[in-house]
GUKE-162147 format. One record per residue (C-alpha): x, y, z; residue in one letter. Coordinates in Angstrom, 1 decimal, decimal comma. Layout:
PT       x       y       z  r
PT       X       Y       Z  A
...
***
This chain:
PT       x       y       z  r
PT   -19,1    30,3   -42,2  M
PT   -19,8    28,4   -38,9  A
PT   -20,1    24,7   -39,2  L
PT   -23,3    22,8   -38,3  T
PT   -23,4    20,2   -35,6  G
PT   -23,4    17,4   -38,1  V
PT   -20,4    18,8   -40,0  E
PT   -18,5    19,1   -36,7  I
PT   -19,5    15,5   -35,7  F
PT   -17,8    14,2   -38,9  K
PT   -14,5    15,6   -37,7  L
PT   -14,7    14,2   -34,1  L
PT   -13,3    10,8   -33,0  P
PT   -16,8     9,2   -32,8  K
PT   -15,8     7,1   -29,8  T
PT   -18,5     8,3   -27,4  N
PT   -15,9     8,1   -24,6  C
PT   -17,8    10,8   -22,5  K
PT   -14,4    12,4   -21,6  K
PT   -15,9    15,8   -22,7  C
PT   -18,8    15,5   -20,3  G
PT   -21,4    14,7   -23,0  Q
PT   -23,0    11,3   -23,5  P
PT   -22,0    11,1   -27,2  T
PT   -19,8    12,7   -29,7  C
PT   -22,9    14,0   -31,5  L
PT   -24,1    15,7   -28,4  A
PT   -20,7    17,3   -28,0  F
PT   -20,8    18,4   -31,6  A
PT   -24,2    20,0   -31,1  M
PT   -22,8    21,9   -28,1  K
PT   -19,9    23,1   -30,1  L
PT   -22,2    24,3   -32,9  A
PT   -24,2    26,3   -30,3  Q
PT   -20,9    27,7   -28,8  R
PT   -21,8    26,1   -25,5  Q
PT   -18,7    23,9   -25,3  A
PT   -15,0    24,3   -26,0  S
PT   -13,0    22,1   -28,4  L
PT   -10,3    21,5   -25,8  D
PT   -12,8    19,5   -23,8  Q
PT   -12,3    16,6   -26,3  C
PT    -8,8    15,1   -25,5  P
PT    -8,8    12,8   -28,5  D
PT    -9,5    15,1   -31,3  V
PT    -7,0    14,9   -34,1  S
PT    -4,6    17,7   -35,0  A
PT    -6,2    18,0   -38,4  E
PT    -9,7    18,3   -37,0  A
PT    -8,5    20,7   -34,3  K
PT    -7,1    23,0   -37,0  Q
PT   -10,3    22,9   -39,0  K
PT   -12,6    23,2   -36,0  L
PT   -10,6    25,7   -34,1  G
PT   -11,4    28,6   -36,4  E
PT   -14,9    27,4   -37,2  A
PT   -15,8    27,2   -33,5  S
PT   -14,1    30,5   -32,5  A
PT   -16,6    33,3   -31,6  P
PT   -16,9    35,9   -34,4  P
PT   -15,7    38,6   -32,0  I
PT   -12,3    37,7   -30,6  R
PT   -12,2    37,3   -26,8  P
PT    -9,6    39,7   -25,2  I
PT    -8,7    40,2   -21,5  K
PT    -8,1    43,8   -20,2  L
PT    -5,9    43,8   -17,1  G
PT    -4,8    40,9   -14,9  T
PT    -5,8    39,2   -11,6  G
PT    -9,1    39,8    -9,8  D
PT    -9,8    43,1   -11,6  R
PT    -9,3    41,7   -15,1  A
PT   -12,2    42,2   -17,5  V
PT   -12,9    39,8   -20,4  K
PT   -14,3    41,4   -23,5  M
PT   -15,6    40,2   -26,9  G
PT   -16,7    36,6   -27,5  E
PT   -20,1    37,8   -28,5  E
PT   -22,2    35,7   -30,9  T
PT   -25,5    37,5   -31,4  V
PT   -26,9    40,9   -32,4  L
PT   -29,7    40,9   -29,8  F
PT   -29,7    39,6   -26,3  R
PT   -33,0    37,8   -26,6  H
PT   -31,4    35,6   -29,4  E
PT   -29,1    34,0   -26,8  K
PT   -27,4    36,5   -24,5  K
PT   -24,6    39,0   -24,4  F
PT   -21,6    37,3   -22,9  V
PT   -19,0    39,8   -21,5  N
PT   -20,1    43,2   -20,0  P
PT   -18,3    46,2   -21,4  C
PT   -15,5    47,8   -19,4  A
PT   -16,0    51,4   -18,1  L
PT   -12,8    53,4   -18,0  A
PT   -12,1    57,0   -16,8  V
PT    -9,6    59,2   -18,6  A
PT    -6,6    60,6   -16,8  M
PT    -4,7    63,4   -18,7  K
PT    -0,9    63,3   -18,4  D
PT    -1,1    67,1   -17,8  T
PT    -3,0    66,5   -14,5  A
PT    -1,2    67,4   -11,2  S
PT    -0,1    64,7    -8,9  G
PT    -2,8    65,5    -6,4  A
PT    -5,5    65,4    -9,0  D
PT    -4,2    62,1   -10,4  A
PT    -4,1    60,6    -6,9  Q
PT    -7,7    61,8    -6,3  K
PT    -8,8    60,1    -9,5  L
PT    -7,0    56,9    -8,6  I
PT    -8,6    56,8    -5,2  D
PT   -12,0    57,4    -6,8  A
PT   -11,5    54,4    -9,2  V
PT   -10,3    52,2    -6,3  L
PT   -13,4    53,2    -4,3  G
PT   -15,9    53,0    -7,1  S
PT   -17,3    49,6    -6,3  E
PT   -20,9    49,2    -5,4  I
PT   -23,1    46,2    -4,6  D
PT   -26,2    46,0    -6,7  R
PT   -28,5    43,0    -6,4  V
PT   -25,6    40,8    -5,3  G
PT   -23,1    41,9    -8,0  Q
PT   -20,0    44,0    -7,6  K
PT   -20,0    46,8   -10,1  L
PT   -17,2    49,4   -10,5  R
PT   -15,1    51,5   -12,9  I
PT   -12,8    48,9   -14,5  D
PT    -9,9    50,8   -16,0  A
PT    -7,9    54,1   -16,2  I
PT    -7,2    55,5   -19,7  A
PT    -4,1    57,6   -19,5  I
PT    -4,2    60,2   -22,4  T
PT    -1,1    61,8   -23,8  N
PT    -2,5    65,3   -23,9  D
PT     0,9    66,9   -23,4  S
PT     2,4    65,2   -26,4  G
PT     5,5    64,8   -24,2  D
PT     6,8    61,2   -23,8  P
PT     8,3    62,1   -20,5  G
PT     5,1    63,3   -18,9  K
PT     3,2    60,4   -20,3  F
PT     5,6    58,0   -18,8  E
PT     5,6    59,8   -15,4  A
PT     1,8    59,5   -15,3  M
PT     2,0    55,8   -16,3  A
PT     4,5    55,1   -13,6  K
PT     2,3    56,9   -11,0  L
PT    -0,7    54,7   -11,9  V
PT     1,4    51,5   -12,0  A
PT     2,7    52,3    -8,5  E
PT    -0,5    53,6    -6,9  K
PT    -3,1    51,3    -8,6  A
PT    -1,2    48,2    -9,7  P
PT    -4,4    46,0    -9,8  A
PT    -6,3    48,4   -12,0  V
PT    -6,4    47,8   -15,8  A
PT    -4,8    50,5   -17,9  V
PT    -5,4    51,9   -21,4  I
PT    -2,5    54,0   -22,8  L
PT    -3,8    56,5   -25,3  S
PT    -1,2    58,1   -27,5  T
PT    -0,2    58,3   -31,2  T
PT     3,5    58,7   -30,4  S
PT     5,5    55,5   -30,6  P
PT     8,1    57,1   -28,4  D
PT     5,5    57,8   -25,7  A
PT     4,1    54,3   -26,1  A
PT     7,6    52,7   -25,6  E
PT     8,2    54,8   -22,5  A
PT     4,9    54,1   -20,8  A
PT     4,5    50,4   -21,8  L
PT     7,5    49,3   -19,8  K
PT     5,5    49,9   -16,6  H
PT     2,7    47,6   -17,9  F
PT     4,5    44,8   -19,6  S
PT     2,5    41,5   -19,3  N
PT    -0,3    43,3   -17,4  K
PT    -3,0    43,1   -20,0  G
PT    -2,8    46,8   -21,0  A
PT    -4,3    48,3   -24,1  V
PT    -2,1    50,5   -26,3  L
PT    -4,5    52,7   -28,1  Y
PT    -3,6    55,1   -31,0  G
PT    -2,4    52,9   -33,8  A
PT    -3,2    54,7   -37,1  N
PT    -2,1    54,7   -40,7  A
PT     1,1    56,6   -40,0  S
PT     2,4    54,8   -36,9  N
PT     1,0    51,3   -37,2  L
PT     4,3    49,3   -37,6  D
PT     5,9    50,9   -34,6  A
PT     2,9    50,7   -32,4  M
PT     2,3    47,1   -33,3  A
PT     5,9    46,3   -32,4  A
PT     5,7    47,9   -29,0  W
PT     2,3    46,2   -28,3  A
PT     3,8    42,8   -29,1  K
PT     6,9    43,4   -27,0  A
PT     4,8    44,3   -23,9  A
PT     2,1    41,6   -24,7  K
PT    -0,5    44,4   -24,8  A
PT    -3,6    44,7   -26,8  T
PT    -3,3    47,1   -29,7  L
PT    -6,0    49,8   -30,0  G
PT    -6,7    50,7   -33,7  I
PT    -7,7    54,4   -34,1  A
PT    -9,2    54,7   -37,6  A
PT   -10,9    57,6   -39,3  A
PT   -13,5    55,5   -41,0  S
PT   -14,9    52,0   -41,3  L
PT   -13,0    51,4   -44,5  D
PT    -9,7    52,5   -42,9  E
PT   -10,5    50,4   -39,9  L
PT   -10,6    47,2   -41,9  S
PT    -7,4    48,0   -43,7  D
PT    -5,5    48,8   -40,4  L
PT    -6,6    45,6   -38,6  T
PT    -5,5    43,5   -41,6  E
PT    -2,1    45,2   -41,6  K
PT    -1,8    44,8   -37,8  A
PT    -2,6    41,1   -38,1  K
PT     0,0    40,7   -40,9  A
PT     2,5    42,3   -38,5  A
PT     1,8    39,6   -36,0  G
PT    -0,7    41,3   -33,7  V
PT    -3,5    39,0   -32,6  E
PT    -5,3    41,0   -29,8  D
PT    -6,9    44,2   -30,9  M
PT    -9,6    46,7   -29,9  V
PT   -11,0    48,8   -32,7  I
PT   -12,3    52,4   -33,0  D
PT   -14,0    53,5   -36,3  S
PT   -13,5    57,2   -35,2  G
PT   -17,2    57,7   -34,4  A
PT   -17,8    60,2   -31,7  R
PT   -21,4    61,4   -32,0  K
PT   -24,1    59,2   -30,6  A
PT   -25,7    58,5   -34,0  G
PT   -22,3    57,7   -35,6  E
PT   -21,4    55,4   -32,7  I
PT   -24,7    53,4   -33,0  I
PT   -24,3    53,3   -36,8  R
PT   -20,7    52,2   -36,9  D
PT   -20,9    49,7   -34,0  N
PT   -24,0    48,1   -35,5  T
PT   -22,3    47,7   -38,9  L
PT   -19,2    46,3   -37,2  I
PT   -21,3    43,8   -35,2  R
PT   -23,4    42,7   -38,2  R
PT   -20,3    42,3   -40,4  A
PT   -18,6    40,1   -37,8  A
PT   -21,5    38,0   -36,8  I
PT   -23,6    37,7   -40,0  K
PT   -20,9    37,9   -42,6  K
PT   -18,0    36,5   -40,6  N
PT   -15,8    39,5   -41,6  V
PT   -12,6    38,7   -39,6  K
PT   -11,1    42,1   -40,1  S
PT   -13,7    43,7   -37,8  V
PT   -14,2    40,7   -35,4  G
PT   -12,7    42,5   -32,4  Y
PT   -14,0    44,4   -29,3  P
PT   -14,9    48,0   -29,9  V
PT   -13,6    50,9   -27,8  I
PT   -15,6    54,1   -27,7  T
PT   -14,5    57,5   -26,3  F
PT   -17,7    59,2   -24,9  A
PT   -16,0    62,1   -23,3  M
PT   -17,9    65,4   -23,2  R
PT   -17,8    68,7   -21,3  D
PT   -21,4    68,3   -20,4  D
PT   -21,8    65,4   -17,9  N
PT   -25,4    64,6   -18,8  M
PT   -24,6    64,5   -22,5  L
PT   -21,6    62,3   -21,8  E
PT   -23,8    59,9   -19,8  T
PT   -26,3    59,7   -22,7  L
PT   -23,6    59,0   -25,3  V
PT   -22,0    56,4   -23,0  A
PT   -25,4    54,8   -22,6  S
PT   -25,8    54,5   -26,4  A
PT   -22,3    52,9   -26,6  A
PT   -23,1    50,4   -23,8  I
PT   -26,4    49,5   -25,4  A
PT   -24,9    49,2   -28,9  K
PT   -22,0    46,9   -28,7  Y
PT   -19,0    48,9   -27,3  S
PT   -16,7    46,7   -25,2  S
PT   -14,8    49,6   -23,6  I
PT   -16,4    53,0   -22,9  V
PT   -14,0    55,8   -21,9  V
PT   -15,5    58,6   -19,7  L
PT   -14,0    62,0   -18,9  S
PT   -14,9    61,9   -15,2  S
PT   -16,5    60,1   -12,4  M
PT   -19,6    61,1   -10,4  E
PT   -21,6    58,8    -8,2  K
PT   -24,9    59,5   -10,0  W
PT   -23,3    58,9   -13,4  K
PT   -21,6    55,7   -12,2  D
PT   -24,8    54,3   -10,8  L
PT   -26,8    55,1   -14,0  A
PT   -24,2    53,4   -16,3  L
PT   -23,5    50,5   -13,9  F
PT   -27,2    49,8   -13,7  S
PT   -27,7    50,0   -17,5  L
PT   -24,7    47,7   -18,2  R
PT   -25,9    45,2   -15,6  Q
PT   -29,4    45,1   -17,1  N
PT   -28,2    44,7   -20,7  I
PT   -25,7    42,0   -19,8  Y
PT   -28,1    39,9   -17,6  T
PT   -29,2    36,8   -19,4  D
PT   -32,9    37,4   -20,2  P
PT   -33,5    33,6   -20,1  Q
PT   -32,0    33,1   -16,6  V
PT   -33,4    35,3   -13,8  P
PT   -30,9    36,6   -11,3  M
PT   -31,0    34,5    -8,1  Q
PT   -29,7    34,4    -4,6  V
PT   -28,8    31,3    -2,6  E
PT   -31,6    29,4    -0,8  Q
PT   -31,0    29,8     2,9  K
PT   -32,1    31,7     6,0  I
PT   -30,6    35,2     6,1  Y
PT   -30,1    37,1     9,4  K
PT   -30,8    40,8     9,1  I
PT   -29,3    42,6    12,1  G
PT   -28,9    40,4    15,2  E
PT   -32,2    38,6    15,6  P
PT   -32,9    36,9    18,9  G
PT   -35,2    33,9    19,5  P
PT   -38,4    36,0    19,3  E
PT   -37,4    38,0    16,3  A
PT   -39,8    38,1    13,2  P
PT   -39,3    35,2    10,8  F
PT   -40,3    35,8     7,2  M
PT   -40,1    34,0     3,9  I
PT   -39,8    35,1     0,2  T
PT   -38,5    33,8    -3,1  T
PT   -34,9    33,8    -4,4  N
PT   -35,4    36,2    -7,2  F
PT   -32,6    38,7    -6,6  S
PT   -34,6    41,8    -7,0  L
PT   -37,3    40,5    -4,6  T
PT   -34,7    39,5    -2,0  Y
PT   -32,8    42,8    -2,1  F
PT   -36,0    44,9    -2,0  I
PT   -37,5    42,9     0,9  V
PT   -34,2    42,7     2,9  S
PT   -33,7    46,4     2,3  G
PT   -37,1    47,3     3,7  E
PT   -36,4    45,0     6,8  I
PT   -33,1    46,9     7,3  E
PT   -35,0    50,2     7,1  N
PT   -37,3    49,1     9,8  S
PT   -34,4    48,7    12,2  K
PT   -36,1    45,5    13,5  V
PT   -33,7    42,5    13,6  P
PT   -35,3    39,6    11,7  A
PT   -34,7    36,4     9,9  R
PT   -35,6    36,0     6,2  L
PT   -36,0    32,6     4,7  A
PT   -35,3    32,5     0,9  V
PT   -36,9    29,6    -0,9  L
PT   -35,4    28,5    -4,3  D
PT   -38,1    29,3    -6,8  S
PT   -35,8    29,3    -9,8  E
PT   -35,5    33,0    -9,7  G
PT   -39,2    33,9   -10,0  L
PT   -41,0    36,6    -8,0  S
PT   -43,6    35,7    -5,4  V
PT   -46,7    35,7    -7,4  L
PT   -45,1    34,2   -10,5  T
PT   -43,5    31,4    -8,4  A
PT   -46,9    30,7    -6,7  W
PT   -48,6    30,6   -10,1  A
PT   -45,9    28,3   -11,5  A
PT   -46,2    25,9    -8,5  G
PT   -42,7    26,7    -7,2  K
PT   -43,8    28,6    -4,1  F
PT   -46,3    26,2    -2,5  T
PT   -47,3    25,1     1,0  A
PT   -45,5    21,8     0,6  S
PT   -42,2    23,3    -0,6  K
PT   -42,3    26,0     2,1  I
PT   -43,0    23,5     4,9  A
PT   -40,3    21,1     3,6  Q
PT   -37,8    24,0     3,5  F
PT   -38,6    25,2     7,0  I
PT   -38,4    21,7     8,5  K
PT   -35,1    20,9     6,8  E
PT   -33,5    24,3     7,6  S
PT   -33,1    23,5    11,3  G
PT   -34,5    27,0    12,2  I
PT   -36,9    25,5    14,9  E
PT   -34,0    25,2    17,3  G
PT   -33,2    28,9    17,0  E
PT   -36,7    30,2    17,7  L
PT   -38,4    30,8    21,0  G
PT   -41,6    29,2    22,3  G
PT   -44,0    30,6    19,6  T
PT   -43,0    29,5    16,2  K
PT   -44,3    32,0    13,7  E
PT   -43,8    32,4    10,0  L
PT   -44,7    35,6     8,2  I
PT   -45,7    35,0     4,5  I
PT   -46,1    37,6     1,8  P
PT   -49,5    39,2     1,6  G
PT   -49,9    38,2    -2,1  Y
PT   -50,0    34,5    -1,2  V
PT   -52,3    34,8     1,8  A
PT   -54,2    31,9     0,3  I
PT   -51,4    29,6     1,4  L
PT   -51,7    30,4     5,1  S
PT   -54,1    27,6     6,0  G
PT   -52,3    24,8     4,0  S
PT   -48,9    25,9     5,5  I
PT   -50,3    25,6     9,0  E
PT   -51,6    22,1     8,2  D
PT   -48,1    21,0     7,1  K
PT   -46,2    22,8     9,8  L
PT   -47,6    21,4    13,0  E
PT   -47,2    23,8    15,9  G
PT   -46,5    26,9    13,8  W
PT   -48,5    30,1    13,5  K
PT   -48,7    31,5    10,0  I
PT   -49,1    35,3     9,8  T
PT   -49,9    37,1     6,6  V
PT   -47,6    40,1     6,0  G
PT   -48,0    43,1     3,8  P
PT   -48,6    42,7     0,1  R
PT   -45,9    45,2    -0,9  E
PT   -42,4    45,3     0,6  A
PT   -42,6    49,0     1,4  N
PT   -45,2    48,1     4,0  G
PT   -42,7    46,0     6,0  L
PT   -41,2    48,7     8,1  P
PT   -44,5    49,8     9,6  A
PT   -45,7    46,2     9,9  F
PT   -42,5    45,2    11,8  L
PT   -42,4    48,2    14,0  K
PT   -46,0    47,7    15,1  S
PT   -45,1    44,2    16,3  R
PT   -42,3    45,4    18,7  V
PT   -44,1    48,6    19,9  A
***
């Protein structure tokens, strides 16, 4: 069981040296207990304490990295069942399946689609994270040929090698040694050989079980064989089974500290029906899968799953925010409209999007309101006349504007117009639309 802050404190040096960044050893112990700090931040901890605390402070679900470099995806490390308890830590990886029976042209088309899958949504880059090469042919030669193609054409993309053949695994893995690949397909009949090849290539071993009971047995055997990094699959394929098994796995790992299932979960959501596949994948994303493998890529499906994943893995206690500064939209001149809003990401991207739609170059001042929307920030005293005036004065924007200095404020806070004018001498304060979708007509009317 996890140690309390006081129990951890008893094992620390108690010197209050502050080398860990905390004012006291007790404060550091409390951070460790809440999993908000790492034991290696204390340089003076004894070897004995490190051994005792290392396992106790480790997250119940082992952290594992898929891939390397800028496109690497960190999985696992989760500590809660529900995001409102704390937060979900590492967003699940989305992978698309590539059969080793595919033609070279089809394989290249899929690789290009993966490489071009990235979209920008409220300031975050979202994309398909990995390619899952499946050994549909049963031929080690064809499997290796497809692995080689992917390694050459998409060396930065993370790879999952799906086969139950140790010979095929050996052949394909040599193209991904030390590249954070996943070798999926270890079962009761091939575990020893698959574990050996995964260790040799420093790959994560994917356990393919037929039931929860078998899953636990296989992970224990793999660990005894020296495998540390694993992703696990209970064999569930229907949506209801996925939700059931994933929930049982997460509960066992977090509530009961069952080490044999304390690993990221991989789910194969592939279906012939794209809509059904999207629904099954959605269930897997919502209920604890760390890797979800899809059969194909379509823009509508990608956007739906990207958005769902982003929403689930956003910390509910910390609103998404953009940087406080003045953004130029288009190429605004000295007389271009100058507006202000809050730094809540959704507010910023909606407002800036509507300004772009108007085709009217403008400047948009974004005030740090701790990620709150306009009305909420005003009610909380974070979007006030004083703060707006101070921001405008300190921004240096006055030197970029023409003779008439005008600030357009959101219609929802029209009540602030008089007090802002009092604090910004020489400025004209104009009340803009209440809703962002009114901005295009409002801006166009000003330049007509």
